C-alpha positions as CSV (number, residue, x, y, z in Angstrom):
1,M,-1.7,-11.6,46.4
2,R,-2.6,-9.2,43.5
3,N,1.0,-8.3,42.5
4,L,2.0,-12.0,42.6
5,I,-1.6,-12.3,40.5
6,I,0.3,-9.5,37.6
7,I,3.3,-11.5,38.0
8,L,1.7,-14.7,37.0
9,L,-0.4,-12.9,34.0
10,I,3.0,-11.0,32.5
11,S,4.4,-14.5,32.6
12,I,1.9,-16.6,30.8
13,S,1.6,-13.5,28.5
14,G,5.3,-13.9,27.9
15,N,5.1,-17.2,27.4
16,L,2.5,-17.3,24.9
17,L,4.2,-14.5,22.5
18,F,7.5,-16.1,23.1
19,S,5.4,-19.5,21.7
20,Q,3.8,-18.0,18.6
21,N,6.7,-15.4,17.7
22,P,9.2,-18.4,16.8
23,D,6.5,-19.4,13.5
24,L,6.1,-16.2,12.5
25,Q,10.2,-15.4,12.5
26,L,10.4,-18.4,10.9
27,A,7.8,-17.7,8.3
28,E,9.4,-14.4,8.0
29,S,12.8,-15.7,7.3
30,D,11.6,-18.1,4.6
31,L,9.7,-15.1,2.8
32,I,12.6,-13.2,2.6
33,S,14.9,-16.4,1.0
34,E,11.7,-16.7,-1.4
35,F,11.9,-12.8,-1.9
36,Q,15.6,-12.7,-2.9
37,N,15.6,-16.4,-5.1
38,Y,12.6,-14.1,-6.4
39,R,14.6,-11.2,-7.7
40,N,17.7,-12.9,-8.7
41,S,15.8,-14.9,-11.0
42,D,15.5,-15.0,-14.7
43,Y,12.4,-13.1,-16.0
44,D,10.7,-16.2,-17.8
45,I,11.2,-18.3,-14.0
46,R,9.9,-15.6,-12.0
47,Y,7.3,-14.0,-13.8
48,D,5.6,-17.5,-14.7
49,S,6.3,-19.8,-11.9
50,L,7.8,-17.6,-8.8
51,R,5.7,-14.6,-8.9
52,P,2.5,-16.7,-8.4
53,K,4.1,-19.1,-5.6
54,L,5.2,-15.9,-3.9
55,R,1.6,-14.1,-3.9
56,F,-0.1,-17.3,-2.6
57,R,2.9,-17.5,0.1
58,I,2.3,-13.9,1.9
59,E,-1.4,-14.0,1.5
60,N,-1.2,-17.0,3.5
61,I,0.9,-15.8,6.5
62,L,-1.0,-12.0,6.2
63,S,-4.3,-14.2,6.4
64,N,-2.9,-15.9,10.2
65,P,-4.7,-13.9,12.9
66,K,-1.4,-14.5,14.3
67,S,0.8,-11.9,12.1
68,Y,-1.4,-9.1,13.2
69,E,0.4,-7.9,15.2
70,Y,3.6,-9.1,13.9
71,R,6.1,-6.1,13.3
72,F,7.9,-7.5,10.1
73,D,10.8,-5.6,10.4
74,S,13.3,-7.7,8.8
75,L,10.9,-7.7,5.5
76,S,10.5,-4.5,5.4
77,N,13.6,-4.0,4.2
78,Y,12.7,-5.9,0.9
79,I,9.4,-4.4,0.1
80,K,7.4,-1.7,1.5
81,I,4.9,-1.6,4.7
82,L,2.6,0.8,5.9
83,K,0.4,1.1,8.7
84,S,-2.8,3.2,9.8
85,N,-3.1,5.1,12.4
86,D,-5.7,3.2,14.6
87,G,-4.2,-0.3,13.8
88,K,-7.0,-1.6,11.2
89,V,-5.1,-1.3,7.9
90,R,-1.6,-2.6,7.0
91,I,-0.5,-2.3,3.6
92,F,2.5,-4.2,1.6
93,S,3.5,-3.7,-1.6
94,W,6.5,-4.3,-3.6
95,D,8.0,-4.0,-7.7
96,E,7.2,-7.5,-8.8
97,L,10.0,-7.0,-11.9
98,T,8.3,-7.9,-14.6
99,G,10.3,-6.9,-17.4
100,G,10.9,-3.4,-19.5
101,T,9.6,0.4,-18.2
102,W,6.3,-0.7,-17.0
103,H,6.2,-2.0,-13.8
104,D,3.8,-4.1,-11.9
105,M,3.0,-3.6,-8.6
106,A,2.0,-6.1,-5.9
107,V,-0.1,-4.6,-3.6
108,I,-2.0,-6.7,-0.7
109,V,-3.9,-5.1,2.5
110,Q,-4.6,-6.9,5.9
111,F,-6.6,-5.1,8.1
112,R,-9.0,-5.9,10.9
113,N,-13.1,-5.9,11.1
114,N,-15.0,-6.8,13.8
115,D,-11.8,-8.2,15.0
116,E,-11.6,-10.5,12.0
117,I,-8.2,-10.1,9.6
118,N,-8.8,-9.8,6.0
119,T,-6.7,-9.6,3.2
120,Q,-7.4,-8.3,-0.4
121,W,-5.5,-7.8,-3.1
122,I,-5.9,-4.4,-4.8
123,D,-3.1,-4.4,-7.3
124,S,-3.6,-4.5,-11.2
125,D,-1.8,-6.9,-13.2
126,I,-0.5,-6.1,-16.9
127,G,-2.6,-8.9,-18.4
128,E,-5.7,-8.1,-15.9
129,E,-5.6,-4.0,-15.8
130,P,-9.3,-3.4,-15.3
131,N,-9.5,-5.7,-12.2
132,G,-7.0,-4.1,-9.7
133,L,-7.5,-0.9,-7.8
134,T,-4.6,0.5,-8.3
135,D,-0.6,-0.1,-10.0
136,T,1.6,1.8,-7.7
137,I,3.5,0.8,-4.8
138,Q,1.9,2.6,-1.7
139,F,4.1,5.3,0.1
140,A,2.2,6.5,2.6
141,L,-1.0,6.2,4.4
142,Y,-3.0,8.7,6.6
143,D,-6.3,8.2,8.5
144,I,-9.1,10.3,7.6
145,Q,-12.6,11.1,8.0
146,I,-15.7,11.3,5.4
147,N,-18.7,12.4,6.3
148,E,-17.5,11.4,9.9
149,Q,-16.7,7.6,8.8
150,P,-13.1,6.3,9.1
151,H,-11.6,6.1,5.5
152,Y,-7.7,5.3,4.6
153,L,-5.6,8.0,1.9
154,C,-3.0,6.2,-0.2
155,F,0.1,7.8,-2.0
156,G,1.6,5.2,-4.2
157,W,4.2,5.4,-6.8
158,G,4.6,3.7,-10.4
159,T,5.7,4.1,-13.9
160,Y,4.3,2.8,-17.3
161,G,7.4,3.8,-19.3
162,S,7.7,6.6,-22.1
163,G,10.2,8.7,-20.0
164,H,7.0,9.5,-17.2
165,H,6.4,8.0,-13.9
166,H,3.2,8.9,-11.9
167,N,1.6,9.2,-8.2
168,S,-2.3,8.0,-7.6
169,I,-4.4,8.8,-5.2
170,L,-6.5,6.3,-3.8
171,I,-8.8,6.6,-0.4
172,F,-11.1,3.7,0.5
173,S,-12.8,2.2,3.8
174,I,-14.0,-1.1,5.5
175,E,-17.5,-2.4,5.2
176,N,-18.3,-5.8,6.2
177,D,-15.1,-8.2,5.0
178,S,-13.7,-5.9,2.2
179,L,-12.2,-2.5,0.8
180,K,-14.8,0.0,-0.5
181,V,-13.0,2.6,-2.8
182,C,-14.7,6.0,-2.4
183,S,-14.3,6.9,-6.3
184,N,-16.9,10.4,-5.5
185,C,-14.3,11.3,-2.5
186,I,-11.5,13.2,-4.8
187,E,-11.8,14.8,-8.8
188,K,-11.3,12.3,-10.5
189,D,-8.6,14.3,-12.6
190,Y,-6.5,14.0,-9.9
191,S,-6.5,10.3,-8.8
192,T,-3.2,10.0,-10.9
193,I,-0.5,12.5,-11.9
194,L,2.2,12.2,-14.4
195,S,5.1,13.9,-14.5
196,P,8.8,13.2,-16.7
197,R,10.6,10.7,-14.4
198,S,13.2,13.8,-13.8
199,N,10.4,15.7,-12.1
200,K,9.2,15.3,-8.5
201,I,5.6,15.1,-7.9
202,N,6.3,15.9,-4.7
203,L,2.9,14.5,-3.1
204,Q,2.2,15.5,0.5
205,Y,-0.9,15.9,2.9
206,D,-1.6,18.4,5.6
207,K,-3.5,16.6,8.1
208,T,-4.2,19.8,9.9
209,E,-5.6,22.3,6.8
210,K,-7.3,18.6,5.2
211,V,-5.4,19.5,1.9
212,I,-3.6,17.4,-0.8
213,G,-1.0,19.1,-2.6
214,F,1.5,18.2,-5.5
215,N,3.2,19.8,-8.5
216,E,1.2,19.9,-11.4
217,F,2.1,18.9,-14.7
218,I,0.2,19.6,-18.2
219,Y,0.1,17.5,-21.0
220,D,2.3,19.2,-24.5
221,D,0.5,17.6,-27.9
222,E,4.0,19.2,-29.5
223,V,6.5,17.4,-27.8
224,E,4.1,14.6,-26.6
225,Y,5.4,15.1,-23.1
226,Y,3.8,16.1,-19.7
227,L,5.5,19.5,-18.3
228,P,5.9,21.3,-15.8
229,T,3.9,24.3,-15.0
230,G,5.9,25.8,-11.9
231,K,2.5,25.8,-10.5
232,R,1.1,23.7,-7.0
233,V,-2.2,22.0,-6.8
234,K,-4.5,22.3,-3.7
235,L,-7.2,19.7,-3.3
236,K,-8.8,20.6,0.3
237,L,-11.6,18.2,2.2
238,K,-15.0,19.8,2.0
239,N,-17.9,18.4,2.0
240,G,-17.0,15.0,1.6
241,K,-14.5,15.5,-1.1
242,F,-11.1,16.6,-1.7
243,K,-11.7,19.5,-4.2
244,K,-9.3,21.7,-6.0
245,Q,-8.5,25.4,-4.6
């Protein structure tokens, strides 16, 4: 009898998944088509018309609680998707191709708090720079503990042009229904690292040592350019803050 009940539960679960996935698969397929159309369109059409439509579309999909466990494997071929180890946070980001060498990035976070699924845009738009939390595509996500509270450490890549690119370091936590950036969790001078595009910043995190490391670059006033020093900066988490060793 017990085995029969287990079989019935598995069958019911399988049917539920089967009934949910086709809808999300169709939504993912439509979204991929929109991305392809977006990237193949002229700048004016892409920025003025297709961009807000695409952003609205993905926010609408990610706001659906059913999408939280959906992997979006096919979509990940077009945008960067990161997931935290605790399963509470996913970050979706991509280059919006808004023209020129200053790249505008789209970054939306899907997160769970008290069994509620929320979404929040955290990117800075070119025309709304002060309003965003980041101007980079997020390429790494780590679960960390700060003052015995769960936080998320994110690394990003972006460029303002002028021959440079940069990496960003962002740390946030979940409070109520929104994300709270921990501005005091890292020395301010190191939240953004600029370097020539020909050089690698090599931003990494050592989970065991709780150390952020990256190549050092210093601005040279004579050449008006960031130059490598050949040294490596290490920021260790101590007393709730990443500080230079």
